[in-house]
C-alpha positions as CSV (number, residue, x, y, z in Angstrom):
1,M,44.8,187.2,43.0
2,S,44.6,185.3,39.7
3,R,43.2,181.8,39.5
4,S,46.5,180.3,38.5
5,L,48.2,181.9,41.5
6,R,45.5,180.7,43.8
7,Y,46.1,177.2,42.5
8,A,49.8,177.6,42.9
9,V,49.3,178.5,46.6
10,L,46.4,176.3,47.5
11,I,47.5,173.0,46.0
12,P,50.8,172.7,47.9
13,L,49.0,173.9,51.1
14,S,46.3,171.2,50.6
15,I,49.0,168.5,50.2
16,L,50.8,169.9,53.3
17,A,47.5,169.9,55.3
18,F,46.9,166.3,54.3
19,Y,50.4,165.3,55.3
20,V,50.2,167.0,58.7
21,L,46.7,165.5,59.5
22,F,47.1,162.0,58.2
23,V,50.8,161.1,58.0
24,L,52.7,162.9,60.8
25,P,52.4,161.4,64.3
26,D,49.8,163.0,66.5
27,V,50.7,165.7,68.8
28,D,48.3,166.7,71.6
29,L,47.9,170.4,71.1
30,G,44.8,170.6,73.3
31,W,41.4,171.6,72.0
32,P,42.4,175.2,70.8
33,G,45.4,174.0,69.0
34,G,43.8,170.9,67.5
35,L,40.8,172.9,66.4
36,A,42.9,175.5,64.8
37,L,44.9,172.8,63.0
38,I,41.9,171.0,61.6
39,G,40.0,174.2,60.9
40,G,43.0,175.6,58.9
41,A,43.3,172.4,56.9
42,W,39.6,172.3,56.0
43,L,39.7,176.0,55.2
44,V,42.5,175.4,52.7
45,W,40.6,172.5,51.1
46,Y,37.4,174.6,51.0
47,L,39.2,177.5,49.3
48,L,40.7,175.1,46.7
49,W,37.2,173.6,46.1
50,A,35.7,177.1,45.8
51,T,38.4,178.1,43.3
52,W,37.7,175.0,41.3
53,T,33.9,175.4,41.2
54,A,34.3,179.0,40.2
55,S,36.7,178.2,37.4
56,G,33.9,178.1,34.8
57,T,30.3,179.1,34.5
58,S,29.1,175.7,33.4
59,L,30.8,174.0,36.4
60,G,29.2,176.5,38.8
61,E,25.8,176.0,37.2
62,A,26.2,172.2,37.5
63,V,27.0,172.5,41.2
64,A,24.0,174.8,41.7
65,A,21.7,172.3,39.9
66,V,22.6,169.5,42.3
67,S,19.9,169.0,44.9
68,P,20.6,169.6,48.7
69,G,20.1,165.9,49.3
70,E,22.8,165.0,46.8
71,Q,25.2,167.6,48.1
72,R,24.7,166.4,51.7
73,A,25.5,162.9,50.5
74,W,28.7,163.8,48.7
75,I,29.9,166.1,51.5
76,G,29.1,163.3,54.0
77,L,31.0,160.9,51.8
78,L,34.1,163.1,51.8
79,F,34.1,163.7,55.5
80,T,33.4,160.1,56.4
81,L,36.1,158.9,54.0
82,A,38.6,161.4,55.7
83,I,37.6,160.1,59.2
84,L,37.9,156.5,58.1
85,L,41.3,157.1,56.5
86,Y,42.5,158.9,59.6
87,F,41.1,156.2,61.9
88,G,42.6,153.4,59.8
89,L,46.1,155.0,59.9
90,R,45.9,155.7,63.7
91,A,44.0,152.7,65.0
92,S,47.1,150.7,65.8
93,Q,48.5,153.6,67.9
94,M,45.4,153.5,70.0
95,V,46.1,150.0,71.3
96,G,48.4,149.8,74.3
97,T,50.9,147.0,75.0
98,D,48.5,145.4,77.4
99,G,45.7,145.4,74.8
100,G,44.0,148.4,76.5
101,R,43.7,152.0,75.6
102,A,47.0,153.7,74.8
103,P,47.7,157.3,75.9
104,E,47.7,158.4,72.3
105,A,44.0,157.4,71.9
106,T,42.9,160.6,73.7
107,A,44.5,162.9,71.1
108,I,43.3,160.7,68.2
109,G,39.7,160.7,69.5
110,R,39.9,164.5,70.0
111,H,41.0,164.9,66.3
112,I,38.2,162.7,65.1
113,G,35.7,164.7,67.2
114,M,37.0,167.9,65.7
115,M,36.5,166.5,62.2
116,V,32.9,165.8,63.1
117,V,32.5,169.4,64.4
118,A,34.0,170.8,61.2
119,W,31.5,168.6,59.3
120,L,28.5,170.0,61.3
121,V,29.7,173.6,60.7
122,V,30.0,173.0,57.0
123,M,26.5,171.6,56.9
124,Q,25.1,174.5,58.9
125,V,26.7,177.0,56.5
126,L,25.3,175.1,53.5
127,A,21.8,174.8,55.1
128,R,21.6,178.6,55.0
129,R,22.4,178.6,51.3
130,W,19.7,176.0,50.8
131,R,16.9,177.7,52.8
132,D,15.1,178.7,49.6
133,K,15.2,175.2,48.1
134,V,13.1,172.1,48.8
135,Q,15.0,170.1,51.4
136,A,13.4,166.7,50.8
137,D,10.5,165.2,48.9
138,E,9.3,161.6,48.2
139,R,12.3,160.8,46.0
140,D,14.7,162.0,48.6
141,R,13.0,159.9,51.3
142,A,13.0,156.8,49.0
143,I,16.7,157.2,48.3
144,E,17.5,157.7,51.9
145,A,15.5,154.6,52.9
146,R,17.3,152.5,50.3
147,A,20.7,153.7,51.4
148,A,19.9,153.1,55.0
149,G,19.0,149.6,54.1
150,W,22.4,149.0,52.5
151,A,24.2,150.5,55.6
152,R,22.1,148.3,57.9
153,G,22.9,145.2,55.8
154,S,26.6,145.9,56.0
155,L,26.4,146.1,59.8
156,V,24.5,142.8,59.9
157,V,27.3,141.2,57.8
158,L,30.0,142.5,60.1
159,V,28.2,141.3,63.2
160,V,27.6,137.8,61.7
161,A,31.2,137.6,60.5
162,L,32.6,138.5,63.9
163,A,30.2,136.0,65.6
164,V,31.3,133.2,63.2
165,L,35.0,134.2,63.6
166,F,34.9,134.0,67.4
167,A,32.7,130.9,67.5
168,F,34.8,128.8,65.3
169,T,38.4,130.1,65.9
170,P,40.5,128.2,68.5
171,P,41.2,130.4,71.5
172,D,45.0,130.2,71.0
173,R,44.5,131.9,67.7
174,L,42.6,134.9,69.2
175,A,45.5,136.4,71.0
176,W,45.1,139.5,68.8
177,A,41.5,140.0,69.9
178,R,42.2,142.4,72.7
179,P,39.6,144.9,74.0
180,M,40.9,148.0,72.2
181,T,41.5,146.0,69.0
182,L,37.9,144.8,69.0
183,S,36.7,148.3,69.8
184,N,38.6,149.7,66.8
185,M,37.1,146.9,64.6
186,L,33.6,147.8,65.7
187,M,34.2,151.6,65.2
188,A,35.7,151.0,61.7
189,G,32.7,148.9,60.8
190,L,30.3,151.6,62.0
191,I,32.2,154.3,60.1
192,G,32.3,152.1,57.0
193,S,28.6,151.5,57.1
194,C,28.1,155.3,57.1
195,L,30.5,155.6,54.2
196,L,28.5,153.0,52.3
197,E,25.2,154.9,53.0
198,Y,26.5,158.2,51.7
199,L,28.0,156.4,48.7
200,V,24.7,154.7,47.8
201,T,22.8,157.9,48.4
202,G,25.1,160.0,46.1
203,L,25.1,157.4,43.3
204,A,21.3,157.1,43.4
205,Y,21.0,160.9,43.0
206,W,23.6,160.9,40.3
207,R,21.8,158.1,38.3
208,D,18.6,160.1,38.6
209,R,20.2,163.2,37.2
210,R,21.6,161.2,34.3
């Protein structure tokens, strides 16, 4: 199949996969159906990425020159961004009318869990490709420590902001602060801190290569 034909097929499929996963209402298909849906979507996106990276020798060489640590960071950033986007679009559906957990929360949580599983599978596949490369050195550890510091700092800011909010806001204005809403806020903050860590890591590697 020619490259132009692959693009003509994969680009619409990629858009359709994004629409089904992130826009359409969740349907509980069970573990087999949900895993097949998410696996198919990520397979389409992977094939599109593989077609793009193979579109030119210079691009393929550039990808090969990126260290395993930087590749882990950018892949982690993409998966974390997808999880955060999905969680942000679905968070309101997880809150029941009484402020507790809505029935839809089970399916939403299952889909997030499947994204994490897909992420782990991708990392395992890439780890086999990197087995002949140096996995980490002093530079990698220094970058990881700096990025972890940024993530930890963002969590501290979140906790302090919530503490100040609840300490100084009149109780009659906290009707929105129901258990599931607070749970979603904390989870969004945790996912956001991971996103920041991967972003800082990737940018640090990118600056070093420049």
